[in-house]
BAFI-859499 format. One line per field, with one value per residue (C-alpha): residue number from 1; residue in three letters; chain; z, y, x. Coordinates in steps of 0.25 Angstrom, whole numbers, plus 5000, padded with zeros to 4 digits. Each point is the difference from the previous one (the first is absolute). Layout:
BEGIN
nr [NUM,...] .
rest [ALA,...] .
kette [A,...] .
Z [Z,...] .
Y [Y,...] .
X [X,...] .
This chain:
BEGIN
nr [1,2,3,4,5,6,7,8,9,10,11,12,13,14,15,16,17,18,19,20,21,22,23,24,25,26,27,28,29,30,31,32,33,34,35,36,37,38,39,40,41,42,43,44,45,46,47,48,49,50,51,52,53,54,55,56,57,58,59,60,61,62,63,64,65,66,67,68,69,70,71,72,73,74,75,76,77,78,79,80,81,82,83,84,85,86,87,88,89,90,91,92,93,94,95,96,97,98,99,100,101,102,103,104,105,106,107,108,109,110,111,112,113,114,115,116,117,118,119,120,121,122,123,124,125,126,127,128,129,130,131,132,133,134,135,136,137,138,139,140,141,142,143,144,145,146,147,148,149,150,151,152,153,154,155,156,157,158,159,160,161,162,163,164,165,166,167,168,169,170,171,172,173,174,175,176,177,178,179,180,181,182,183,184,185,186,187,188,189,190,191,192,193,194,195,196,197,198,199,200,201,202,203,204,205,206,207,208,209,210,211,212,213,214,215,216,217,218,219,220,221,222,223,224,225,226,227,228,229,230,231,232,233,234,235,236,237,238,239,240,241,242,243,244,245,246,247,248,249,250,251,252,253,254,255,256,257,258,259,260,261,262,263,264,265,266,267,268,269,270,271,272,273,274,275,276,277,278,279,280,281,282,283,284,285,286,287,288,289,290,291,292,293,294,295,296,297,298,299,300,301,302,303,304,305,306,307,308,309,310,311,312,313,314,315,316,317,318,319,320,321,322,323,324,325,326,327,328,329,330,331,332,333] .
rest [MET,MET,GLN,LEU,LYS,LEU,PRO,ASN,TYR,PHE,PHE,ARG,ALA,ASP,LYS,LEU,ALA,SER,LEU,ILE,CYS,ILE,ALA,VAL,LEU,SER,CYS,PHE,ALA,ILE,VAL,SER,PHE,ALA,GLN,ASN,TYR,PRO,THR,ARG,PRO,ILE,LYS,ILE,VAL,VAL,PRO,TYR,PRO,ALA,GLY,ALA,VAL,GLY,ASP,THR,MET,ILE,ARG,ILE,VAL,THR,GLN,ARG,LEU,SER,GLU,LYS,TYR,LYS,GLN,GLY,PHE,VAL,ILE,GLU,ASN,LYS,SER,GLY,GLY,GLY,GLY,MET,VAL,ALA,ALA,GLU,GLY,VAL,ALA,ALA,SER,PRO,ALA,ASP,GLY,TYR,MET,LEU,LEU,PHE,ASN,GLY,PRO,ASN,HIS,VAL,THR,ASN,LEU,GLY,LEU,TYR,LYS,LYS,VAL,PRO,TYR,ASP,PRO,VAL,ASN,ASP,PHE,GLU,ALA,ILE,SER,TYR,VAL,ALA,TYR,SER,GLN,THR,ILE,LEU,VAL,VAL,HIS,PRO,LYS,THR,GLY,ILE,LYS,THR,VAL,GLN,GLN,LEU,ILE,ASP,ALA,ALA,LYS,LYS,ASN,PRO,MET,VAL,LEU,ASN,TYR,GLY,SER,SER,GLY,ASN,GLY,THR,GLY,SER,ALA,LEU,LYS,MET,GLN,MET,LEU,MET,ARG,VAL,THR,GLY,ILE,GLN,MET,THR,HIS,ILE,PRO,TYR,ARG,GLY,SER,SER,GLN,ALA,ILE,VAL,ALA,GLN,ALA,SER,GLY,GLU,ILE,ASP,ALA,PHE,PHE,ALA,SER,THR,PRO,VAL,ALA,LEU,GLU,LEU,ILE,ARG,SER,GLY,LYS,LEU,ILE,PRO,LEU,MET,VAL,ASN,GLY,THR,GLN,ARG,TYR,PRO,GLY,LEU,PRO,ASP,VAL,PRO,THR,SER,LYS,GLU,LEU,ALA,LEU,GLN,ASP,SER,ASP,VAL,GLU,VAL,TRP,PHE,GLY,LEU,PHE,ALA,PRO,LYS,LYS,THR,PRO,GLN,THR,VAL,VAL,LYS,MET,LEU,SER,ASP,ASP,ILE,GLN,ARG,VAL,LEU,LYS,GLU,PRO,ALA,VAL,ALA,GLU,LYS,PHE,SER,ILE,VAL,GLY,LEU,THR,VAL,VAL,GLY,SER,ASN,SER,ALA,ASP,PHE,ASP,SER,PHE,VAL,ARG,SER,GLU,ALA,ILE,ARG,TRP,PRO,LYS,LEU,ILE,GLN,GLU,PHE,GLY,ILE,LYS,ALA,GLU] .
kette [A,A,A,A,A,A,A,A,A,A,A,A,A,A,A,A,A,A,A,A,A,A,A,A,A,A,A,A,A,A,A,A,A,A,A,A,A,A,A,A,A,A,A,A,A,A,A,A,A,A,A,A,A,A,A,A,A,A,A,A,A,A,A,A,A,A,A,A,A,A,A,A,A,A,A,A,A,A,A,A,A,A,A,A,A,A,A,A,A,A,A,A,A,A,A,A,A,A,A,A,A,A,A,A,A,A,A,A,A,A,A,A,A,A,A,A,A,A,A,A,A,A,A,A,A,A,A,A,A,A,A,A,A,A,A,A,A,A,A,A,A,A,A,A,A,A,A,A,A,A,A,A,A,A,A,A,A,A,A,A,A,A,A,A,A,A,A,A,A,A,A,A,A,A,A,A,A,A,A,A,A,A,A,A,A,A,A,A,A,A,A,A,A,A,A,A,A,A,A,A,A,A,A,A,A,A,A,A,A,A,A,A,A,A,A,A,A,A,A,A,A,A,A,A,A,A,A,A,A,A,A,A,A,A,A,A,A,A,A,A,A,A,A,A,A,A,A,A,A,A,A,A,A,A,A,A,A,A,A,A,A,A,A,A,A,A,A,A,A,A,A,A,A,A,A,A,A,A,A,A,A,A,A,A,A,A,A,A,A,A,A,A,A,A,A,A,A,A,A,A,A,A,A,A,A,A,A,A,A,A,A,A,A,A,A,A,A,A,A,A,A,A,A,A,A,A,A,A,A,A,A,A,A] .
Z [5275,4990,4985,4991,4987,4989,4988,4987,4993,5009,4994,4986,5002,5005,4989,4990,5006,4999,4985,4998,5007,4992,4987,5004,5004,4987,4992,5008,4997,4985,4999,5008,4990,4988,5006,5003,4987,4994,5011,4992,4986,4991,4990,4987,4992,4985,4991,4989,4999,5003,4989,4994,4999,5012,5008,4995,5003,5014,5003,4995,5009,5013,4999,5002,5011,5007,5001,5006,5010,5004,4998,4989,4990,4997,4986,4999,4986,5000,4987,4997,4997,4992,5013,5009,5009,5003,5002,5009,5009,5002,5002,5012,5006,5013,4996,5007,4987,5000,4989,4987,4986,4987,4989,4986,4992,5003,5014,4994,4986,5008,5004,4986,4996,5012,5006,5014,5004,5015,5003,4997,4993,5006,5014,5004,4998,5003,4987,5003,4987,4985,4997,4985,4987,4989,4985,4993,4986,4991,4994,4991,4997,4987,4995,4999,4988,5006,5000,5003,5008,4988,4995,5014,4998,4986,5004,5012,4992,4989,5010,5013,5012,4992,5006,5015,5010,5014,5013,5014,5004,4999,5004,5000,4993,4988,4998,5001,4990,4989,5003,4999,4987,4994,5004,4993,4988,4999,4999,5008,5005,5010,5014,5006,5015,5008,5014,4999,4989,5001,4996,4989,4993,5000,4993,4991,4996,4998,4990,5009,4999,4988,5007,5014,5006,5007,5009,4991,5007,5001,4985,4996,4999,4994,4989,4998,4998,4990,5009,5000,4991,5006,4994,5010,5013,5009,5003,4994,4999,4993,5008,5000,4998,4988,4993,4987,5007,4999,5012,5002,4998,4987,4995,5005,5010,5013,5005,5002,5010,5014,5008,5008,5013,5013,5014,5015,5009,5015,5007,5004,5013,5000,5008,4991,5006,4994,4987,4998,5005,4989,4990,5002,5001,4987,4993,5005,4995,4986,4999,5001,4986,5002,5003,4989,4990,5005,4997,4986,4996,5003,4992,5012,5002,5014,5007,5015,5004,5014,5007,4997,4985,4999,5007,4991,4988,5005,5003,4985,4994,5009,4993,4986,4997,5005,4991,4988,5002,5000,4988,4992,5006,5004,5009,5009,4992] .
Y [5088,5003,4996,4994,5007,4991,5007,5002,4989,4989,5004,5001,4986,4995,5005,4995,4986,5000,5004,4989,4990,5004,4998,4987,4995,5005,4993,4987,5002,5002,4988,4992,5004,4996,4987,4997,5006,4996,4996,5001,5001,5010,5008,5004,5011,4998,5011,4990,4990,4985,4993,5012,4998,5008,4992,4987,5002,5005,4987,4991,5007,5001,4985,4997,5011,4994,4987,5006,5009,4991,5011,5004,5011,5007,5006,5012,5005,5014,5007,5014,5014,4994,4992,5013,4994,4988,5008,5011,4990,4992,5013,5004,4986,4997,4997,4986,4992,4994,5009,5000,5005,4993,5010,5003,5012,5008,5002,5010,5004,5006,5011,5005,4996,5007,5013,4995,4986,4997,4993,5002,4987,5002,5006,4994,4985,4991,4993,4985,4993,5001,4987,4999,5006,4996,5001,5005,4999,5009,4992,5004,4993,4993,5008,5012,4993,5005,4991,5009,5012,5008,4996,5005,5013,5002,4997,5009,5012,4998,5001,5006,4996,4989,4988,4998,4994,4994,5001,4995,5014,5014,5003,4985,4994,4995,5013,5007,4991,5003,5015,4999,4992,5011,5011,4994,4996,5012,4992,5002,4989,5001,4994,4991,4997,4987,4996,4991,4993,4988,5008,5006,4988,4993,5013,4999,4986,5002,5012,5011,5007,5000,5001,4997,4998,4986,4992,4990,4987,5005,5003,4987,4991,5010,5002,4986,4998,5011,5010,5010,5004,5003,5013,5003,4995,5011,4999,4996,4985,4992,4992,4985,4996,5009,5000,5007,5012,5012,5008,5015,5002,4993,5009,5012,5003,4997,5015,4995,4989,5000,4989,4993,4998,4995,5001,4999,5012,5003,5013,5009,4997,4986,4993,4998,4986,4997,5006,4992,4987,5002,5004,4989,4989,5005,5000,4985,4996,5006,4992,4987,4993,4996,5015,5005,4990,5005,5014,4997,4993,5012,5009,5006,5003,4998,5011,4998,5012,5004,5012,5010,4997,5001,5013,5006,4995,5006,5013,5001,4996,5010,5011,4994,4997,5013,5007,4992,5000,5016,5000,4991,5008,4987,5001,4990,5004] .
X [5060,5010,4996,5010,5001,5006,5007,4992,5009,4994,4986,5005,5007,4987,4992,5010,4999,4985,5001,5010,4991,4988,5008,5005,4986,4995,5011,4996,4985,5003,5009,4990,4989,5008,5003,4986,4994,4990,4991,4987,4996,5006,4991,5005,4992,5001,4994,4997,4988,5001,5006,5008,5015,5004,4990,5005,5014,4999,4991,5011,5010,4991,4997,5015,5001,4988,5007,5012,4993,4989,4991,4990,5000,4987,5000,4990,4997,4997,4999,4997,5006,5012,5004,5000,4989,5008,5013,4994,4993,5013,5008,4991,5000,5008,5015,5001,5002,4985,4995,5008,4998,5004,5000,5005,5004,4988,5006,5009,4993,4988,5009,5000,4986,4992,5001,4998,5005,4997,5013,5015,5005,5014,4998,4987,5006,5011,5004,5001,5003,4999,4994,4998,4996,4991,5001,4987,4995,4993,4988,4988,4987,4999,4988,5010,5007,5013,5012,5012,5003,5002,4986,4995,5007,4995,4986,5000,5006,4990,4988,5004,4992,4992,5009,4999,5009,4997,5008,4999,4996,5003,5015,5004,5012,4991,4994,5014,5006,4990,5001,5015,4998,4990,5010,5012,4992,4991,4987,4987,4991,4988,5002,4991,5004,4996,5001,5012,5007,4991,4988,5008,5005,4986,4995,5012,4997,4985,5003,4996,5013,5010,5014,5005,5014,4998,5009,5006,4996,4986,4999,5007,4989,4990,5011,5002,4985,4999,4992,5011,5011,5014,5007,5012,5006,5006,5014,5013,4998,4989,4991,5003,4985,4999,5014,4995,4994,5010,5004,4999,5015,5000,4989,5007,4989,5008,4997,4985,5004,4995,5006,4990,5007,4994,5005,4997,4999,4997,4996,5011,5007,4997,5012,5012,5002,4986,5002,5014,4993,4989,5010,5010,4989,4994,5013,5002,4986,5002,5013,4993,4999,4985,4996,5009,4993,4986,5004,5006,4987,4992,5010,5007,5015,5005,5008,5000,5008,5004,4993,5011,5000,4985,5000,5010,4992,4987,5007,5005,4987,4993,5008,5001,4985,4993,5011,4997,4984,5001,5009,4991,4987,4994,4987,4993,4987] .
């Protein structure tokens, strides 16, 4: 029997058709996944203890998102290693939108503080949205007798390493802030790290530590009750709750500022449809007057950026901070 031989281009065309079919089916699968997402609870890993500013704000946001999605959000507080434990775990998780990371400046500052960081803050994550940033205030315990930043500088220069300062952990924003301040002013103080800002502020109020960069709303009641003395608010604008406290800019100490920003991330290769959906919905939530008011009460300024803008911000921060940290010779201790 005579065999029919088809030209090679028939086979090439057949192969091309198969590839096109696979691509089309894949697109349909992605669209279908996004349309149905989420079908189960979403876990958000937070490298801060319960009650900390970052923990509080993501709970405000997820409460509204859960109402929209008809799905719950599980907040997992996983501190340790300057946030690296939490970030590494999320980076290695499935890229399906059900495991997210809510992180702050340590996401990028770790690059300059540690010799080895087990994740890439840019290339291992999809940036979803820059949610908000927080003002912090430099406070001291009344037992120090210090009432101004200049008095703190004078006391620390007179007796180096005698005064101490607390932080929410090695390599965290609160530690970096004080290290930057010490470099700018030429003073030396002893570092006492704690496991989270909640523990640090309690230690500060009890007189266990002398100085601390605290979240403004967290410190407010302690200041009003006389348990803490406010010296300076970081940033360019005075805090409405403490209008008499000068800013770092007014004191010509703006070079010591570390903006405490917070944003949401997903593992790399999470479908862009899911990333956009989360980003868009977070932006809508943050525009709600009731949510904005809750953020304002706890001293937070809403940003609510889109994915592209947040990605650009993280990329710039990942270049900026390691360079500054190296320049100032700051270590994670």
